[in-house]
C-alpha positions as CSV (number, residue, x, y, z in Angstrom):
1,P,98.6,115.9,69.7
2,R,100.6,115.1,72.7
3,S,100.1,114.0,76.2
4,V,102.5,114.8,79.0
5,M,102.5,112.2,81.7
6,H,103.3,113.5,85.1
7,D,101.1,111.3,87.2
8,K,102.4,107.7,87.8
9,D,98.8,106.3,88.0
10,E,98.2,107.8,84.5
11,M,101.4,106.2,83.2
12,V,100.4,102.8,84.6
13,E,96.9,103.1,82.9
14,D,98.6,104.0,79.6
15,L,100.9,100.9,79.6
16,H,100.3,98.7,76.6
17,D,98.5,101.5,74.7
18,H,99.7,100.7,71.3
19,S,98.3,103.8,69.6
20,V,101.4,105.7,70.6
21,A,103.5,106.8,67.6
22,A,106.5,107.9,69.5
23,V,107.6,109.0,73.0
24,R,109.8,111.8,74.0
25,I,111.8,111.2,77.2
26,K,112.8,114.3,79.2
27,T,115.0,113.9,82.2
28,H,115.5,116.4,84.9
29,P,119.2,116.1,85.9
30,G,118.8,118.2,89.0
31,L,116.4,115.6,90.4
32,C,118.3,112.5,89.5
33,A,119.7,110.9,92.6
34,G,121.6,108.1,90.8
35,W,119.4,105.1,91.8
36,G,119.7,103.7,88.3
37,N,116.2,102.1,88.4
38,C,115.3,103.5,85.0
39,H,118.4,101.9,83.5
40,R,117.4,98.5,84.8
41,F,114.2,98.5,82.7
42,A,115.7,100.1,79.6
43,P,119.5,100.5,79.5
44,D,119.5,101.7,75.9
45,L,116.8,104.4,76.7
46,Y,118.3,105.5,80.0
47,P,122.2,105.3,79.8
48,L,124.0,106.3,82.9
49,D,127.1,108.5,83.3
50,A,130.2,107.6,85.2
51,D,128.5,108.7,88.5
52,G,125.4,106.6,87.9
53,H,123.1,109.5,86.9
54,V,120.9,109.4,83.8
55,A,123.0,110.6,80.9
56,I,120.3,112.0,78.6
57,H,118.3,115.2,78.8
58,L,115.9,114.8,75.9
59,M,115.4,111.9,73.4
60,E,112.8,110.4,71.2
61,A,112.0,106.7,71.2
62,P,109.8,104.8,68.8
63,G,106.3,103.8,69.8
64,E,107.2,100.2,70.3
65,R,109.5,101.3,73.1
66,A,106.8,103.4,74.9
67,D,106.2,100.8,77.5
68,D,109.9,100.6,78.3
69,A,110.2,104.3,78.6
70,R,107.2,104.5,80.9
71,L,108.4,101.7,83.1
72,G,111.8,103.4,83.5
73,A,110.0,106.6,84.4
74,L,107.7,104.8,86.9
75,A,110.8,103.2,88.5
76,C,112.4,106.5,89.3
77,P,112.0,107.2,93.0
78,A,113.0,110.9,92.4
79,G,110.5,111.5,89.7
80,A,113.3,112.8,87.4
81,I,111.7,111.5,84.2
82,T,108.8,112.9,82.1
83,V,107.4,110.9,79.2
84,I,105.6,112.8,76.5
85,T,103.6,110.8,74.0
86,S,102.3,111.5,70.5
87,I,99.0,109.7,69.9
88,V,98.3,108.1,66.5
89,G,95.0,109.3,64.9
90,H,94.1,111.6,67.8
91,T,92.4,114.8,66.6
92,G,92.2,116.7,69.8
């Protein structure tokens, strides 16, 4: 079971939810304006290219990095990052 987090309020409510097995981070390169806010919160999850734009398109991060992934997404003023979570023990 997965949850796609589009809404920033939903992501804030979900911070510190330790039932997350893993997160998938999807970036939308056409929306990235190169602010670099995501990188400030989690440079290893959100590497930047030479022009300062997020350099990943899709990656998976372990559950213990879920908060960092969400904070990076919340910090993006362009809304160029989607965090998709897998919930542990959720049956539907």
